[in-house]
N, CA and C atoms as an extended XYZ file, in Angstrom:
483
Properties=species:S:1:pos:R:3:atomname:S:1:resname:S:1:resid:I:1 pbc="F F F"
N         7.961      -14.653      -11.189 N   UNK     1
C         7.805      -13.614      -10.307 CA  UNK     1
C         9.291      -13.557       -9.430 C   UNK     1
N         9.806      -12.261       -9.048 N   UNK     2
C        11.033      -12.422       -8.441 CA  UNK     2
C        10.552      -12.817       -6.742 C   UNK     2
N        11.744      -12.881       -6.179 N   UNK     3
C        11.851      -13.546       -4.711 CA  UNK     3
C        10.838      -12.123       -3.954 C   UNK     3
N        10.141      -12.688       -3.091 N   UNK     4
C         9.455      -12.059       -2.035 CA  UNK     4
C        10.435      -11.507       -1.253 C   UNK     4
N        10.008      -10.213       -0.661 N   UNK     5
C        10.980      -10.012        0.721 CA  UNK     5
C        10.080       -9.499        1.724 C   UNK     5
N        10.633       -9.790        2.975 N   UNK     6
C         9.910       -9.637        4.335 CA  UNK     6
C        10.746       -8.843        5.157 C   UNK     6
N         9.840       -7.948        5.758 N   UNK     7
C        10.597       -7.197        6.954 CA  UNK     7
C         9.531       -7.256        7.989 C   UNK     7
N        10.205       -7.189        9.200 N   UNK     8
C         9.666       -6.949       10.539 CA  UNK     8
C         9.567       -5.656       11.156 C   UNK     8
N         8.332       -5.044       11.170 N   UNK     9
C         8.428       -3.807       11.876 CA  UNK     9
C         7.862       -3.723       13.142 C   UNK     9
N         8.608       -3.243       14.303 N   UNK    10
C         8.199       -3.805       15.851 CA  UNK    10
C         7.015       -2.701       16.358 C   UNK    10
N         7.127       -1.510       15.630 N   UNK    11
C         6.215       -0.671       16.051 CA  UNK    11
C         5.646        0.075       14.966 C   UNK    11
N         4.374        1.355       15.379 N   UNK    12
C         3.900        1.891       14.325 CA  UNK    12
C         5.037        2.886       13.624 C   UNK    12
N         5.885        3.314       14.439 N   UNK    13
C         7.124        4.223       13.756 CA  UNK    13
C         7.772        3.484       12.822 C   UNK    13
N         8.123        2.353       13.063 N   UNK    14
C         8.985        1.649       12.205 CA  UNK    14
C         8.248        1.272       10.876 C   UNK    14
N         6.565        0.777       11.023 N   UNK    15
C         5.827        0.739        9.708 CA  UNK    15
C         5.941        1.904        8.875 C   UNK    15
N         6.041        2.920        9.476 N   UNK    16
C         5.763        4.376        8.703 CA  UNK    16
C         7.012        4.271        8.004 C   UNK    16
N         8.268        4.229        8.573 N   UNK    17
C         9.535        4.119        8.212 CA  UNK    17
C         9.525        3.560        6.897 C   UNK    17
N         9.204        2.200        7.008 N   UNK    18
C         9.347        1.217        5.950 CA  UNK    18
C         8.410        1.912        4.531 C   UNK    18
N         7.462        2.321        4.866 N   UNK    19
C         6.600        3.013        4.063 CA  UNK    19
C         7.282        4.284        3.664 C   UNK    19
N         7.910        5.149        4.091 N   UNK    20
C         8.796        6.224        3.548 CA  UNK    20
C         9.713        5.949        2.541 C   UNK    20
N        10.384        4.621        2.986 N   UNK    21
C        11.354        4.247        1.851 CA  UNK    21
C        10.693        3.665        0.842 C   UNK    21
N         9.543        3.171        0.845 N   UNK    22
C         8.924        2.702       -0.262 CA  UNK    22
C         8.316        3.923       -1.103 C   UNK    22
N         7.886        4.892       -0.333 N   UNK    23
C         7.348        5.896       -1.319 CA  UNK    23
C         8.524        6.966       -1.762 C   UNK    23
N         9.521        6.594       -1.246 N   UNK    24
C        10.600        7.278       -2.246 CA  UNK    24
C        11.000        6.686       -3.509 C   UNK    24
N        10.652        5.583       -3.772 N   UNK    25
C        10.925        4.525       -4.733 CA  UNK    25
C         9.848        4.438       -5.792 C   UNK    25
N         8.627        5.024       -5.453 N   UNK    26
C         7.409        4.792       -6.379 CA  UNK    26
C         7.250        6.212       -7.181 C   UNK    26
N         6.693        5.644       -8.548 N   UNK    27
C         6.531        6.856       -9.571 CA  UNK    27
C         5.447        6.618      -10.201 C   UNK    27
N         5.351        7.477      -11.055 N   UNK    28
C         3.787        7.338      -11.649 CA  UNK    28
C         3.536        5.885      -12.385 C   UNK    28
N         2.440        5.907      -12.218 N   UNK    29
C         1.947        4.474      -12.636 CA  UNK    29
C         2.113        3.194      -11.753 C   UNK    29
N         3.136        3.415      -10.734 N   UNK    30
C         2.991        2.295       -9.737 CA  UNK    30
C         1.723        1.829       -9.290 C   UNK    30
N         1.491        0.497       -8.895 N   UNK    31
C         0.288        0.086       -8.174 CA  UNK    31
C         0.787       -0.604       -7.085 C   UNK    31
N         0.177       -0.442       -5.875 N   UNK    32
C         0.547       -1.325       -4.703 CA  UNK    32
C        -0.383       -1.754       -4.092 C   UNK    32
N        -0.870       -2.833       -3.771 N   UNK    33
C        -2.131       -3.560       -3.091 CA  UNK    33
C        -1.625       -4.025       -1.887 C   UNK    33
N        -2.270       -3.188       -1.053 N   UNK    34
C        -1.961       -3.653        0.432 CA  UNK    34
C        -3.171       -4.470        0.978 C   UNK    34
N        -2.731       -5.862        1.611 N   UNK    35
C        -3.519       -6.761        2.248 CA  UNK    35
C        -3.155       -7.023        3.673 C   UNK    35
N        -4.054       -7.069        4.384 N   UNK    36
C        -3.860       -7.551        5.805 CA  UNK    36
C        -5.309       -7.045        6.685 C   UNK    36
N        -5.158       -7.804        7.625 N   UNK    37
C        -6.640       -7.760        8.320 CA  UNK    37
C        -6.789       -6.140        9.027 C   UNK    37
N        -7.996       -6.077        9.490 N   UNK    38
C        -8.151       -4.819       10.119 CA  UNK    38
C        -7.034       -4.643       11.262 C   UNK    38
N        -6.289       -2.986       11.550 N   UNK    39
C        -5.282       -3.132       12.228 CA  UNK    39
C        -3.849       -3.561       12.055 C   UNK    39
N        -3.781       -3.986       10.911 N   UNK    40
C        -2.331       -4.860       10.545 CA  UNK    40
C        -1.617       -3.736        9.764 C   UNK    40
N        -1.597       -2.488        9.587 N   UNK    41
C        -0.826       -1.634        9.621 CA  UNK    41
C        -0.749       -1.081        7.981 C   UNK    41
N        -1.963       -1.478        7.334 N   UNK    42
C        -1.986       -0.789        6.084 CA  UNK    42
C        -2.123        0.970        5.793 C   UNK    42
N        -2.732        1.430        6.876 N   UNK    43
C        -2.883        2.871        6.727 CA  UNK    43
C        -1.693        3.534        7.134 C   UNK    43
N        -0.861        2.940        8.426 N   UNK    44
C         0.346        3.264        8.632 CA  UNK    44
C         1.337        3.144        7.343 C   UNK    44
N         1.490        2.186        6.694 N   UNK    45
C         2.586        1.940        6.038 CA  UNK    45
C         2.242        3.238        4.691 C   UNK    45
N         0.710        3.362        4.511 N   UNK    46
C         0.616        4.379        3.577 CA  UNK    46
C         0.702        5.695        4.062 C   UNK    46
N         0.692        6.064        5.087 N   UNK    47
C         1.229        7.363        5.899 CA  UNK    47
C         2.822        7.716        5.516 C   UNK    47
N         3.552        6.529        5.680 N   UNK    48
C         4.862        6.599        5.354 CA  UNK    48
C         5.036        6.716        3.693 C   UNK    48
N         4.439        5.896        3.096 N   UNK    49
C         4.562        6.205        1.580 CA  UNK    49
C         4.209        7.591        1.092 C   UNK    49
N         2.989        8.278        1.854 N   UNK    50
C         3.059        9.786        1.497 CA  UNK    50
C         4.166       10.538        2.197 C   UNK    50
N         4.347       10.633        3.049 N   UNK    51
C         5.519       11.079        3.694 CA  UNK    51
C         6.877       11.187        2.748 C   UNK    51
N         7.041        9.596        2.148 N   UNK    52
C         8.314        9.548        1.417 CA  UNK    52
C         8.298       10.301        0.085 C   UNK    52
N         7.013       10.358       -0.278 N   UNK    53
C         6.787       11.319       -1.299 CA  UNK    53
C         6.451       12.736       -1.234 C   UNK    53
N         6.757       13.413        0.143 N   UNK    54
C         6.772       14.780       -0.064 CA  UNK    54
C         5.279       15.335        0.533 C   UNK    54
N         4.389       14.312        0.956 N   UNK    55
C         3.078       14.807        1.191 CA  UNK    55
C         3.057       15.078        2.699 C   UNK    55
N         2.482       16.256        3.236 N   UNK    56
C         2.423       16.681        4.658 CA  UNK    56
C         1.118       16.461        4.868 C   UNK    56
N         0.139       16.494        4.104 N   UNK    57
C        -1.191       15.900        4.703 CA  UNK    57
C        -1.550       14.900        5.499 C   UNK    57
N        -2.467       14.776        6.630 N   UNK    58
C        -2.746       13.798        7.394 CA  UNK    58
C        -3.523       12.914        6.532 C   UNK    58
N        -2.642       11.600        6.397 N   UNK    59
C        -3.187       10.611        5.766 CA  UNK    59
C        -4.199        9.533        6.499 C   UNK    59
N        -5.355        9.594        5.845 N   UNK    60
C        -6.560        8.496        6.494 CA  UNK    60
C        -6.717        7.634        5.794 C   UNK    60
N        -7.412        6.412        5.910 N   UNK    61
C        -8.109        5.386        5.404 CA  UNK    61
C        -9.506        5.882        4.618 C   UNK    61
N        -9.315        5.917        3.524 N   UNK    62
C       -10.453        6.630        2.872 CA  UNK    62
C       -11.639        5.516        2.604 C   UNK    62
N       -12.170        4.818        3.832 N   UNK    63
C       -13.346        3.952        3.890 CA  UNK    63
C       -14.474        4.268        3.259 C   UNK    63
N       -14.776        5.353        3.613 N   UNK    64
C       -16.078        5.922        3.290 CA  UNK    64
C       -16.195        6.769        1.917 C   UNK    64
N       -15.075        7.312        1.653 N   UNK    65
C       -14.803        8.263        0.335 CA  UNK    65
C       -14.473        7.323       -0.755 C   UNK    65
N       -13.687        6.198       -0.363 N   UNK    66
C       -13.101        5.045       -1.400 CA  UNK    66
C       -11.649        5.740       -2.012 C   UNK    66
N       -11.758        6.754       -2.282 N   UNK    67
C       -10.543        7.396       -2.962 CA  UNK    67
C        -9.996        8.801       -2.393 C   UNK    67
N        -8.674        8.967       -2.019 N   UNK    68
C        -8.451       10.386       -1.668 CA  UNK    68
C        -6.986       10.598       -2.693 C   UNK    68
N        -6.604       11.725       -2.928 N   UNK    69
C        -5.862       12.143       -3.821 CA  UNK    69
C        -4.818       13.075       -2.720 C   UNK    69
N        -3.319       12.955       -3.057 N   UNK    70
C        -2.865       13.823       -2.154 CA  UNK    70
C        -1.848       14.296       -3.012 C   UNK    70
N        -1.468       15.769       -2.902 N   UNK    71
C        -0.385       16.058       -3.951 CA  UNK    71
C         1.155       15.859       -3.415 C   UNK    71
N         1.973       15.258       -4.098 N   UNK    72
C         3.284       14.831       -3.406 CA  UNK    72
C         4.135       16.054       -4.203 C   UNK    72
N         5.425       16.061       -3.981 N   UNK    73
C         6.512       16.909       -4.219 CA  UNK    73
C         6.729       16.622       -5.993 C   UNK    73
N         6.465       15.326       -6.285 N   UNK    74
C         6.753       15.111       -7.695 CA  UNK    74
C         5.440       14.674       -8.362 C   UNK    74
N         4.688       13.728       -7.697 N   UNK    75
C         3.572       13.144       -8.148 CA  UNK    75
C         2.601       13.311       -7.092 C   UNK    75
N         0.956       13.030       -7.474 N   UNK    76
C         0.078       12.741       -6.855 CA  UNK    76
C        -0.018       11.245       -6.389 C   UNK    76
N        -0.498       11.088       -4.954 N   UNK    77
C        -0.646        9.735       -4.603 CA  UNK    77
C        -2.138        9.568       -4.570 C   UNK    77
N        -2.674        8.620       -5.264 N   UNK    78
C        -3.998        8.140       -5.273 CA  UNK    78
C        -4.073        6.869       -4.069 C   UNK    78
N        -4.949        7.035       -3.374 N   UNK    79
C        -5.242        6.252       -2.183 CA  UNK    79
C        -6.847        5.812       -2.311 C   UNK    79
N        -6.801        4.413       -2.240 N   UNK    80
C        -8.215        3.983       -2.520 CA  UNK    80
C        -8.321        2.832       -1.359 C   UNK    80
N        -9.470        2.693       -0.752 N   UNK    81
C        -9.910        1.722        0.212 CA  UNK    81
C       -10.752        0.880       -0.351 C   UNK    81
N       -10.864       -0.253       -0.714 N   UNK    82
C       -12.089       -0.774       -1.369 CA  UNK    82
C       -12.783       -2.107       -0.377 C   UNK    82
N       -12.602       -1.641        0.914 N   UNK    83
C       -13.207       -2.833        1.652 CA  UNK    83
C       -14.472       -2.798        1.794 C   UNK    83
N       -15.453       -1.818        1.226 N   UNK    84
C       -16.855       -1.709        1.171 CA  UNK    84
C       -17.623       -2.332       -0.076 C   UNK    84
N       -16.377       -2.688       -0.967 N   UNK    85
C       -16.972       -3.046       -2.318 CA  UNK    85
C       -17.278       -4.682       -2.104 C   UNK    85
N       -18.173       -5.135       -2.851 N   UNK    86
C       -18.643       -6.486       -2.598 CA  UNK    86
C       -18.545       -7.186       -4.322 C   UNK    86
N       -18.373       -6.549       -5.184 N   UNK    87
C       -18.011       -7.108       -6.401 CA  UNK    87
C       -17.101       -6.205       -7.371 C   UNK    87
N       -16.577       -6.720       -8.391 N   UNK    88
C       -15.894       -6.041       -9.390 CA  UNK    88
C       -16.584       -4.933       -9.868 C   UNK    88
N       -17.856       -5.064      -10.348 N   UNK    89
C       -18.601       -4.127      -11.170 CA  UNK    89
C       -18.921       -2.737      -10.480 C   UNK    89
N       -18.767       -2.821       -9.070 N   UNK    90
C       -18.542       -1.555       -8.430 CA  UNK    90
C       -17.371       -0.577       -8.586 C   UNK    90
N       -16.270       -1.417       -9.254 N   UNK    91
C       -14.895       -0.555       -9.377 CA  UNK    91
C       -15.009        0.391      -10.443 C   UNK    91
N       -16.249        0.465      -11.299 N   UNK    92
C       -16.153        1.524      -12.425 CA  UNK    92
C       -16.687        3.163      -11.446 C   UNK    92
N       -17.264        2.894      -10.192 N   UNK    93
C       -17.711        3.873       -9.863 CA  UNK    93
C       -16.592        4.674       -8.912 C   UNK    93
N       -15.331        3.965       -8.898 N   UNK    94
C       -14.461        4.350       -7.613 CA  UNK    94
C       -13.402        5.342       -8.430 C   UNK    94
N       -13.279        5.629       -9.422 N   UNK    95
C       -12.418        6.268      -10.316 CA  UNK    95
C       -11.252        5.284      -10.241 C   UNK    95
N       -10.878        4.383       -9.982 N   UNK    96
C        -9.713        3.537      -10.117 CA  UNK    96
C        -9.265        3.365      -11.384 C   UNK    96
N       -10.235        3.049      -12.154 N   UNK    97
C        -9.702        2.932      -13.720 CA  UNK    97
C        -9.129        4.210      -14.440 C   UNK    97
N        -9.503        5.498      -13.736 N   UNK    98
C        -9.233        6.638      -14.268 CA  UNK    98
C        -7.736        6.922      -14.028 C   UNK    98
N        -7.164        6.228      -13.004 N   UNK    99
C        -5.735        6.617      -12.510 CA  UNK    99
C        -4.869        5.607      -12.591 C   UNK    99
N        -5.403        4.663      -12.591 N   UNK   100
C        -4.181        3.265      -12.924 CA  UNK   100
C        -3.438        3.611      -13.951 C   UNK   100
N        -1.760        3.480      -13.932 N   UNK   101
C        -1.164        3.686      -14.939 CA  UNK   101
C        -0.926        4.988      -15.315 C   UNK   101
N        -1.749        6.204      -14.451 N   UNK   102
C        -1.413        7.620      -14.634 CA  UNK   102
C        -0.363        8.277      -14.161 C   UNK   102
N        -0.585        9.544      -13.712 N   UNK   103
C         0.752       10.271      -13.329 CA  UNK   103
C         1.266       10.128      -12.043 C   UNK   103
N         0.554        9.171      -11.147 N   UNK   104
C         1.139        8.837       -9.977 CA  UNK   104
C         0.899        7.637       -9.632 C   UNK   104
N         1.466        7.366       -8.341 N   UNK   105
C         1.410        5.846       -7.909 CA  UNK   105
C        -0.001        5.833       -7.341 C   UNK   105
N        -0.702        4.349       -7.558 N   UNK   106
C        -1.850        4.228       -6.790 CA  UNK   106
C        -1.640        3.071       -5.736 C   UNK   106
N        -1.997        3.247       -4.488 N   UNK   107
C        -1.912        2.407       -3.208 CA  UNK   107
C        -3.173        2.104       -2.910 C   UNK   107
N        -3.827        0.860       -2.951 N   UNK   108
C        -5.113        0.405       -2.836 CA  UNK   108
C        -5.092       -0.716       -1.757 C   UNK   108
N        -5.730       -0.156       -0.736 N   UNK   109
C        -5.949       -0.934        0.409 CA  UNK   109
C        -7.268       -2.095        0.071 C   UNK   109
N        -7.344       -3.101        0.757 N   UNK   110
C        -8.295       -4.152        0.222 CA  UNK   110
C        -8.448       -4.544       -1.038 C   UNK   110
N        -7.520       -4.465       -1.880 N   UNK   111
C        -7.591       -4.652       -3.513 CA  UNK   111
C        -7.557       -6.195       -3.678 C   UNK   111
N        -7.058       -7.150       -2.890 N   UNK   112
C        -6.628       -8.111       -3.318 CA  UNK   112
C        -7.664       -9.024       -3.888 C   UNK   112
N        -8.959       -8.628       -3.789 N   UNK   113
C       -10.267       -9.401       -4.119 CA  UNK   113
C       -10.507       -9.196       -5.698 C   UNK   113
N        -9.778       -7.929       -6.151 N   UNK   114
C        -9.783       -7.297       -7.227 CA  UNK   114
C        -8.320       -7.245       -8.236 C   UNK   114
N        -7.455       -8.239       -8.096 N   UNK   115
C        -6.135       -8.106       -8.619 CA  UNK   115
C        -6.467       -8.570      -10.219 C   UNK   115
N        -7.176       -9.234      -10.571 N   UNK   116
C        -7.906       -9.236      -11.953 CA  UNK   116
C        -8.111       -8.267      -12.737 C   UNK   116
N        -8.800       -7.256      -12.157 N   UNK   117
C        -9.262       -6.133      -12.746 CA  UNK   117
C        -7.788       -5.014      -12.583 C   UNK   117
N        -7.316       -4.981      -11.291 N   UNK   118
C        -6.149       -4.122      -11.112 CA  UNK   118
C        -5.066       -4.279      -12.033 C   UNK   118
N        -4.796       -5.205      -12.564 N   UNK   119
C        -3.687       -5.763      -13.722 CA  UNK   119
C        -2.421       -6.491      -12.978 C   UNK   119
N        -1.650       -6.977      -13.895 N   UNK   120
C        -0.805       -8.148      -13.552 CA  UNK   120
C         0.783       -6.952      -12.935 C   UNK   120
N         0.724       -5.776      -13.483 N   UNK   121
C         1.861       -4.830      -13.076 CA  UNK   121
C         1.554       -4.433      -11.575 C   UNK   121
N         1.919       -4.948      -10.619 N   UNK   122
C         1.792       -4.435       -9.353 CA  UNK   122
C         2.375       -5.025       -8.444 C   UNK   122
N         2.524       -4.443       -6.948 N   UNK   123
C         3.450       -4.657       -5.839 CA  UNK   123
C         2.230       -5.274       -4.944 C   UNK   123
N         2.291       -6.373       -4.466 N   UNK   124
C         1.286       -6.931       -3.421 CA  UNK   124
C         2.416       -6.864       -2.207 C   UNK   124
N         1.685       -6.363       -1.125 N   UNK   125
C         2.277       -6.026        0.026 CA  UNK   125
C         1.301       -6.693        1.000 C   UNK   125
N         1.665       -7.550        1.937 N   UNK   126
C         0.906       -8.295        2.859 CA  UNK   126
C         1.393       -8.102        4.066 C   UNK   126
N         0.751       -7.307        5.228 N   UNK   127
C         0.811       -6.864        6.341 CA  UNK   127
C         0.051       -8.058        7.414 C   UNK   127
N         0.809       -8.455        8.349 N   UNK   128
C         0.312       -9.542        9.313 CA  UNK   128
C         0.936       -9.064       10.785 C   UNK   128
N        -0.077       -8.989       11.686 N   UNK   129
C         0.208       -8.496       13.106 CA  UNK   129
C         0.812       -9.927       13.730 C   UNK   129
N         1.799       -9.702       14.440 N   UNK   130
C         2.515      -11.024       14.874 CA  UNK   130
C         2.301      -11.197       16.337 C   UNK   130
N         0.315      -11.141       16.579 N   UNK   131
C         0.342      -11.095       17.768 CA  UNK   131
C         0.604      -12.256       18.806 C   UNK   131
N         1.346      -13.450       18.257 N   UNK   132
C         1.641      -14.517       19.444 CA  UNK   132
C         2.915      -14.077       19.783 C   UNK   132
N         3.486      -12.952       19.120 N   UNK   133
C         4.957      -12.711       19.696 CA  UNK   133
C         4.754      -11.566       20.724 C   UNK   133
N         3.769      -11.125       20.912 N   UNK   134
C         3.715       -9.642       21.789 CA  UNK   134
C         3.168      -10.395       23.426 C   UNK   134
N         3.786       -9.367       23.980 N   UNK   135
C         3.589       -9.671       25.495 CA  UNK   135
C         2.189       -9.005       25.601 C   UNK   135
N         1.367       -9.348       26.682 N   UNK   136
C         0.201       -8.594       27.024 CA  UNK   136
C         0.036       -6.952       27.239 C   UNK   136
N        -0.773       -6.454       26.420 N   UNK   137
C        -0.671       -5.183       26.364 CA  UNK   137
C         0.426       -4.374       25.793 C   UNK   137
N         1.096       -4.973       24.872 N   UNK   138
C         2.064       -4.411       24.011 CA  UNK   138
C         1.702       -4.542       22.421 C   UNK   138
N         2.238       -3.573       21.860 N   UNK   139
C         1.959       -3.767       20.519 CA  UNK   139
C         2.693       -4.613       19.800 C   UNK   139
N         1.505       -5.457       18.827 N   UNK   140
C         2.657       -6.588       18.279 CA  UNK   140
C         3.270       -6.179       17.058 C   UNK   140
N         4.727       -6.605       16.576 N   UNK   141
C         5.006       -6.609       15.733 CA  UNK   141
C         4.395       -7.074       14.358 C   UNK   141
N         5.122       -6.713       13.235 N   UNK   142
C         4.275       -6.864       11.870 CA  UNK   142
C         5.409       -7.209       11.039 C   UNK   142
N         4.713       -8.366        9.997 N   UNK   143
C         5.296       -8.810        9.111 CA  UNK   143
C         5.043       -8.249        7.873 C   UNK   143
N         5.824       -7.567        7.162 N   UNK   144
C         5.675       -6.992        5.878 CA  UNK   144
C         6.060       -7.773        4.792 C   UNK   144
N         5.502       -8.475        4.166 N   UNK   145
C         6.071       -8.941        2.835 CA  UNK   145
C         5.577       -8.349        1.660 C   UNK   145
N         6.599       -8.300        0.597 N   UNK   146
C         6.646       -7.667       -0.421 CA  UNK   146
C         6.520       -8.840       -1.637 C   UNK   146
N         5.592       -8.797       -2.430 N   UNK   147
C         5.699       -9.766       -3.530 CA  UNK   147
C         5.343       -8.922       -4.942 C   UNK   147
N         6.383       -9.011       -5.799 N   UNK   148
C         6.519       -7.967       -7.032 CA  UNK   148
C         5.914       -8.961       -7.747 C   UNK   148
N         5.084       -8.271       -8.807 N   UNK   149
C         4.495       -8.694      -10.018 CA  UNK   149
C         4.876       -7.774      -11.176 C   UNK   149
N         5.850       -8.194      -12.111 N   UNK   150
C         6.262       -7.380      -13.262 CA  UNK   150
C         7.868       -6.759      -12.967 C   UNK   150
N         8.114       -6.387      -13.635 N   UNK   151
C         9.737       -5.699      -13.839 CA  UNK   151
C         9.819       -4.629      -12.883 C   UNK   151
N         8.836       -3.398      -13.279 N   UNK   152
C         9.013       -2.363      -12.468 CA  UNK   152
C         8.760       -2.955      -10.912 C   UNK   152
N         7.808       -3.634      -10.511 N   UNK   153
C         7.609       -4.247       -9.007 CA  UNK   153
C         8.981       -5.095       -8.481 C   UNK   153
N         9.832       -5.583       -9.305 N   UNK   154
C        10.902       -6.210       -8.953 CA  UNK   154
C        12.051       -4.923       -8.551 C   UNK   154
N        12.032       -4.076       -9.340 N   UNK   155
C        12.923       -3.142       -9.289 CA  UNK   155
C        12.621       -2.268       -8.120 C   UNK   155
N        11.306       -2.226       -7.663 N   UNK   156
C        11.141       -1.337       -6.240 CA  UNK   156
C        11.542       -2.370       -5.162 C   UNK   156
N        11.211       -3.580       -5.004 N   UNK   157
C        11.483       -4.436       -4.190 CA  UNK   157
C        13.201       -4.795       -3.884 C   UNK   157
N        13.747       -4.729       -5.347 N   UNK   158
C        15.223       -5.018       -5.183 CA  UNK   158
C        16.002       -3.839       -4.348 C   UNK   158
N        15.426       -2.843       -4.717 N   UNK   159
C        15.636       -1.259       -4.325 CA  UNK   159
C        15.626       -1.362       -2.676 C   UNK   159
N        14.280       -1.721       -2.002 N   UNK   160
C        14.231       -1.700       -0.653 CA  UNK   160
C        15.079       -2.684        0.104 C   UNK   160
N        15.195       -3.918       -0.558 N   UNK   161
C        16.150       -5.009        0.166 CA  UNK   161
C        17.437       -4.474        0.307 C   UNK   161
């Protein structure tokens, strides 16, 4: 595995901007698994990814629909939220396997529990709120850690760094 790379974003706009940089690098078949607690910034990063792909739609977390598809300037973005799934047998009904490795990148929130099913070629992104560093009433910074799995993910992380 290549070296992990970390960034600290100090507010929502910086998290979105980092996502925008990532979105410009993603292509067909790329898989990004976003991991972090509620409020860690997974959806904000995804908003940036979408913007970087030329998507003007309002991106929200598809917690209840599980999958959203957004049409980008070159590729569709497949956005999944697997928070409500309890075990891997439920993945068959999500449409995930229909689009993995297909004509656009997949961004998967709460996918860490299903990495064996998602596959080894992926970019894991861990978002952590740095609450202990924030003043009372202030939005905490976030640590965004990119861990590549596979050559394509290593290329993406190298381009980000």
